[in-house]
C-alpha positions as CSV (number, residue, x, y, z in Angstrom):
1,M,104.8,121.6,191.7
2,S,104.3,121.5,188.0
3,L,106.5,118.3,187.3
4,E,107.3,117.2,183.5
5,I,108.2,113.5,183.2
6,F,110.1,112.5,180.1
7,I,111.4,109.1,179.4
8,Y,114.6,109.1,177.5
9,A,114.1,105.0,175.8
10,D,116.5,103.4,173.2
11,K,118.1,100.1,172.8
12,V,121.5,98.7,175.1
13,G,124.5,100.3,173.1
14,R,122.5,102.7,171.2
15,G,124.6,105.6,172.5
16,K,121.5,107.2,174.8
17,T,124.2,108.8,177.3
18,T,126.8,110.1,175.0
19,A,123.4,111.6,173.4
20,L,122.3,113.2,176.4
21,K,126.1,114.5,177.2
22,N,126.3,116.0,173.7
23,W,122.7,117.4,174.0
24,L,124.0,119.2,177.4
25,L,126.3,121.3,175.5
26,N,124.0,123.7,175.2
27,Q,122.0,123.6,178.5
28,K,122.2,125.3,182.0
29,G,120.2,124.4,185.0
30,I,120.9,120.7,184.3
31,G,121.8,117.9,187.6
32,G,122.1,114.3,187.7
33,V,124.1,111.3,187.0
34,L,125.0,109.7,183.5
35,S,126.2,106.5,183.4
36,P,128.9,106.4,180.6
37,K,131.2,103.4,179.8
38,I,134.5,104.1,180.1
39,D,137.3,100.9,179.5
40,G,134.5,98.3,179.4
41,K,133.3,99.7,183.2
42,R,130.3,101.8,184.3
43,F,130.5,104.7,186.1
44,F,128.2,107.7,187.4
45,E,128.9,111.1,185.8
46,F,127.8,113.6,188.1
47,I,126.6,116.3,185.7
48,D,127.4,119.6,187.8
49,S,130.7,118.8,188.8
50,N,132.1,116.4,185.5
51,D,133.4,113.9,188.8
52,F,133.4,110.1,187.9
53,L,132.5,107.4,190.8
54,E,133.1,103.6,189.6
55,M,129.4,101.9,189.8
56,E,130.3,98.3,189.7
57,S,132.2,96.3,191.8
58,G,134.6,92.8,192.9
59,E,131.6,92.1,195.6
60,A,128.4,90.7,195.0
61,S,126.7,92.7,197.6
62,L,123.9,94.4,194.9
63,Q,123.6,92.1,192.3
64,I,121.4,91.9,188.6
65,G,122.6,89.2,186.0
66,K,126.2,89.0,185.7
67,Y,127.0,92.3,187.1
68,N,127.7,93.6,190.3
69,F,127.4,97.0,192.0
70,N,129.1,99.1,194.6
71,V,126.6,99.7,197.1
72,D,128.3,102.9,198.8
73,H,128.4,104.6,195.5
74,F,125.0,104.5,194.7
75,L,124.6,105.5,197.9
76,R,126.7,108.9,197.3
77,A,125.2,109.2,193.9
78,E,121.6,108.8,195.2
79,E,122.9,111.8,198.0
80,H,123.6,114.1,194.6
81,L,121.1,113.7,192.7
82,W,118.5,114.5,195.9
83,S,120.7,117.5,196.5
84,D,120.4,118.3,192.5
85,W,116.9,117.9,193.1
86,Q,116.2,120.2,195.7
87,N,118.6,122.8,194.5
88,P,116.6,125.8,193.0
89,N,118.9,126.6,190.7
90,I,118.4,123.0,188.9
91,H,115.2,122.8,186.7
92,T,116.1,119.6,185.0
93,L,116.6,116.3,186.6
94,I,118.5,113.7,184.5
95,I,118.7,109.9,186.0
96,D,120.7,107.8,184.0
97,E,119.5,105.2,184.5
98,I,116.3,103.5,186.0
99,G,116.8,99.9,184.3
100,P,116.2,95.8,185.8
101,L,118.1,97.0,189.2
102,E,115.3,99.0,189.9
103,I,111.8,97.4,188.4
104,K,113.1,93.7,189.5
105,K,114.9,94.1,192.7
106,N,113.6,97.7,193.9
107,Q,117.1,98.6,194.7
108,G,119.5,101.0,192.9
109,F,117.5,104.1,192.7
110,H,114.3,102.5,192.9
111,Q,113.7,104.2,196.4
112,L,115.1,107.6,195.1
113,L,112.9,107.3,192.6
114,I,110.2,107.3,195.0
115,R,110.8,110.2,196.6
116,I,111.5,112.5,194.0
117,L,107.9,111.8,192.9
118,K,106.3,112.2,196.4
119,S,108.3,115.5,196.9
120,E,107.1,118.7,197.2
121,I,109.1,121.0,195.1
122,A,108.0,124.8,195.2
123,Q,109.2,125.7,191.5
124,A,108.3,123.8,187.9
125,K,110.8,120.7,187.4
126,K,111.8,118.4,184.9
127,L,112.6,114.8,185.2
128,I,114.4,113.1,182.3
129,L,115.0,109.4,183.1
130,V,116.8,106.6,180.9
131,V,115.2,103.7,180.9
132,R,116.3,100.5,178.1
133,D,113.7,99.6,175.5
134,Y,112.8,96.3,176.5
135,C,112.5,97.6,180.3
136,L,109.6,100.3,179.4
137,Q,106.6,97.7,180.0
138,D,107.8,97.2,183.5
139,F,109.0,100.8,183.8
140,F,105.4,102.3,183.2
141,S,103.9,99.2,185.2
142,K,105.5,99.3,188.0
143,Y,105.6,103.4,188.4
144,S,102.4,103.9,187.1
145,L,103.6,107.7,185.6
146,D,100.6,108.6,183.6
147,N,101.6,111.9,182.5
148,A,105.1,111.1,181.5
149,K,105.9,111.4,177.7
150,I,108.6,109.2,175.7
151,I,111.6,111.1,173.9
152,T,114.1,109.7,171.6
153,E,117.1,111.0,170.4
154,I,115.8,112.9,167.7
155,D,114.2,115.3,170.2
156,L,117.4,116.0,171.9
157,L,118.4,117.2,168.8
158,K,115.3,120.1,168.1
159,S,114.3,118.2,165.4
160,S,111.4,116.6,167.1
161,F,107.9,115.5,165.0
162,Q,104.8,117.0,166.2
163,R,104.0,114.3,168.6
164,P,101.0,111.9,167.5
165,V,97.0,111.8,168.3
166,G,96.8,108.2,169.3
167,I,94.0,105.8,168.2
168,V,92.5,102.5,169.5
169,L,91.0,100.9,167.2
170,C,88.7,98.5,168.7
171,G,86.8,96.8,165.9
172,G,83.7,95.1,167.2
173,N,82.6,91.2,167.4
174,S,84.4,88.9,165.7
175,S,82.4,86.3,163.9
176,R,84.9,83.5,164.9
177,M,85.2,85.1,168.8
178,Q,81.9,85.5,169.3
179,T,82.7,88.4,170.9
180,D,83.9,92.0,171.6
181,K,88.1,91.1,171.1
182,A,88.7,94.6,172.6
183,L,86.9,93.9,175.8
184,L,89.3,90.5,176.1
185,N,91.4,90.4,179.2
186,Y,95.1,89.2,178.6
187,H,96.8,91.2,181.0
188,S,94.5,92.1,184.2
189,M,92.5,94.5,182.1
190,P,90.3,95.1,178.7
191,Q,92.6,94.7,175.9
192,W,91.2,98.4,174.6
193,Q,93.1,99.8,178.2
194,Y,96.4,97.7,177.3
195,V,96.6,99.3,174.1
196,Y,95.4,102.8,175.7
197,N,98.3,102.4,178.3
198,M,101.0,101.7,176.2
199,L,100.0,104.3,173.5
200,L,99.4,107.3,176.1
201,P,103.2,108.4,176.3
202,F,103.8,108.4,173.1
203,C,101.2,110.6,171.9
204,E,99.9,114.4,173.0
205,N,96.5,112.7,173.7
206,V,94.6,109.1,173.2
207,Y,90.9,108.4,171.9
208,L,89.3,105.1,171.5
209,S,87.6,104.2,167.9
210,L,84.2,102.8,168.8
211,N,81.2,101.6,166.8
212,A,77.8,102.9,168.1
213,N,77.2,99.4,169.8
214,Q,80.3,100.1,171.7
215,V,79.5,103.6,172.5
216,A,76.1,102.3,174.6
217,E,77.6,99.1,176.0
218,Y,81.3,100.4,177.1
219,S,81.5,101.8,180.7
220,L,84.5,104.2,180.3
221,P,85.9,106.0,182.6
222,K,85.5,110.0,182.0
223,T,89.1,110.5,181.3
224,V,89.0,108.3,178.6
225,G,87.8,110.1,175.4
226,F,86.7,108.2,172.0
227,I,85.2,109.3,168.6
228,E,82.4,106.9,167.3
229,D,82.3,105.7,163.7
230,L,80.0,107.8,161.4
231,P,77.6,106.8,159.0
232,R,78.8,108.2,156.5
233,Y,82.1,105.7,156.7
234,F,80.5,102.5,157.5
235,D,81.2,98.9,156.1
236,H,84.2,100.1,155.2
237,G,86.5,98.0,157.6
238,P,89.4,99.7,159.9
239,I,89.5,102.8,157.2
240,T,85.8,103.3,158.6
241,G,87.7,104.2,162.0
242,V,90.3,106.2,160.8
243,M,87.9,108.4,158.2
244,S,85.7,109.0,161.5
245,V,88.8,110.3,163.8
246,L,89.8,112.4,160.7
247,D,86.7,114.6,160.5
248,S,87.3,114.6,164.5
249,V,90.4,115.5,165.7
250,D,92.9,118.4,164.9
251,D,95.5,118.4,162.0
252,R,97.7,116.0,163.7
253,P,99.6,112.7,163.1
254,L,98.1,110.1,164.3
255,F,99.6,106.7,165.9
256,I,96.9,104.1,165.3
257,L,96.8,100.7,167.1
258,A,94.4,97.7,166.9
259,C,93.3,95.8,169.4
260,D,94.0,92.5,167.9
261,Y,97.8,92.0,169.1
262,P,97.4,90.6,172.5
263,L,101.5,90.3,172.4
264,L,102.5,94.0,171.7
265,R,104.7,95.7,173.8
266,M,106.0,99.2,174.3
267,E,109.4,98.5,172.7
268,H,107.5,97.4,169.5
269,L,106.1,101.3,169.5
270,L,109.2,102.9,170.7
271,T,110.6,101.2,167.0
272,L,107.9,103.3,164.8
273,F,107.9,105.8,167.5
274,K,111.8,106.4,167.4
275,N,111.6,105.6,163.3
276,R,109.7,108.8,161.7
277,K,111.5,110.4,159.2
278,S,110.8,113.8,157.9
279,D,110.7,112.9,153.9
280,N,108.6,110.2,154.4
281,D,104.6,109.9,155.0
282,L,104.3,106.5,157.7
283,V,105.8,104.0,159.3
284,C,104.8,100.4,160.0
285,Y,106.0,96.8,160.1
286,R,106.5,94.8,157.4
287,N,106.2,90.8,157.7
288,D,106.9,88.6,155.1
289,S,106.4,91.4,152.6
290,F,103.0,92.2,153.9
291,P,102.6,96.1,155.5
292,E,100.8,96.1,159.2
293,P,99.0,99.2,158.6
294,L,96.8,98.5,162.0
295,I,100.4,99.4,164.1
296,S,101.5,102.6,162.2
297,I,101.8,106.0,162.4
298,F,100.3,108.4,159.6
299,E,102.2,111.7,159.4
300,K,99.6,114.4,158.5
301,V,100.5,114.4,154.8
302,A,99.6,110.9,154.5
303,L,96.4,111.4,156.3
304,K,95.4,113.9,153.6
305,E,96.5,111.3,151.0
306,L,94.3,109.0,152.7
307,T,91.1,111.4,152.3
308,S,92.0,111.4,148.8
309,Y,92.5,107.6,148.3
310,F,88.9,106.9,150.1
311,S,86.9,109.7,148.0
312,E,88.2,107.4,144.9
313,G,85.9,104.5,146.3
314,K,89.3,102.7,147.7
315,D,89.2,101.4,151.4
316,S,91.7,99.1,151.8
317,L,94.9,100.7,154.2
318,A,97.3,97.6,153.2
319,K,97.3,99.1,149.7
320,F,97.3,102.6,150.4
321,I,100.0,102.1,152.6
322,Q,102.3,100.3,149.7
323,Q,101.7,103.4,147.3
324,I,102.6,105.9,149.6
325,K,106.4,106.8,151.0
326,T,106.4,104.0,153.7
327,T,109.3,103.6,156.1
328,Y,109.0,99.6,156.5
329,I,110.1,98.2,159.9
330,D,110.7,94.6,158.8
331,V,110.3,92.1,161.4
332,S,112.5,89.0,162.0
333,N,110.5,88.0,164.6
334,P,106.9,88.0,164.1
335,D,105.2,86.5,167.4
336,F,104.3,90.0,168.6
337,L,102.0,90.1,165.7
338,Q,100.0,87.1,166.6
339,N,96.3,87.5,165.9
340,V,93.8,85.4,168.3
341,N,90.8,84.8,166.3
342,S,88.7,82.3,168.5
343,P,87.8,81.3,172.0
344,E,90.1,78.4,171.7
345,E,93.2,80.3,170.5
346,F,92.3,83.3,173.5
347,E,92.3,80.7,176.2
348,M,95.3,79.1,175.3
349,L,97.1,82.4,175.0
350,K,95.8,83.4,178.1
351,N,97.3,80.4,179.8
352,E,100.6,80.5,178.3
353,L,100.7,84.3,179.4
354,S,99.6,83.2,182.9
355,N,102.4,80.7,183.2
356,D,105.2,83.2,182.0
């Protein structure tokens, strides 16, 4: 079976269900369940029949937070979804949504999703799963969907941008940290792998940007590609890795992410991803008027301008970003941008993460 999985993610209350309903107006061969809110209550809406079934219940038989859900109605929705999945006339199944009930409690549609992922269907199928932005990290950790791709409302409107190539800037030995930051372990894996895994669902493919010492020292899985810094770009800071990548990949946008941000999560990447604009060259975070160039998406036009910028003897990514058409995402809570620059800071943060 050829199965394509798409994760439609956004914040709560941003109209995900409405966007799907509008998209469905011009589609055929789609099955599944939507979850509209009507007069303040959640319902299951079966796509093929437009029938509605109340999701919430006055009884606490299935509970997450302050919400109680009707177990019998969930089972009916599950049966409907499984029937649609097996229907040869349906090529795309929508499940709206996979949320805390599934991720934290293994309830709701959890068992159905596992069953679908393990099933064998003769024809090619597409699976669209709706996930809240703040659940993305835990969703991917739980279900290990290595080939799933994140989509936004822009993709539903058929005006999607070219999917970028992801670049993990691994840097090198830090004089204050006294070790390679990309090898630090905050999340039960090396930091390069944590960043790599976060980028995968947003990108066409992902590469590590490595210096010569890292190429010699890292033991990478065969599935992980890397691009080595080129000598003509040496000693120019982070732009060394970016320019080396430009000489090695096809003409595509770049989603650049450094290993220096241990508190970064997928919802932060989603914010950049959904704020790409056709009339702008780049999107990045801005913290107290300072841009964060090492968490950014460079469109192709920005990369051409960067090549000219570097040829003029300039190598500051922050200054470059300020002179092109940049979409800035201003940060109200900058905790996720925290850097760790010494062994003491590393141990302190790792202990905090272990206690959470």
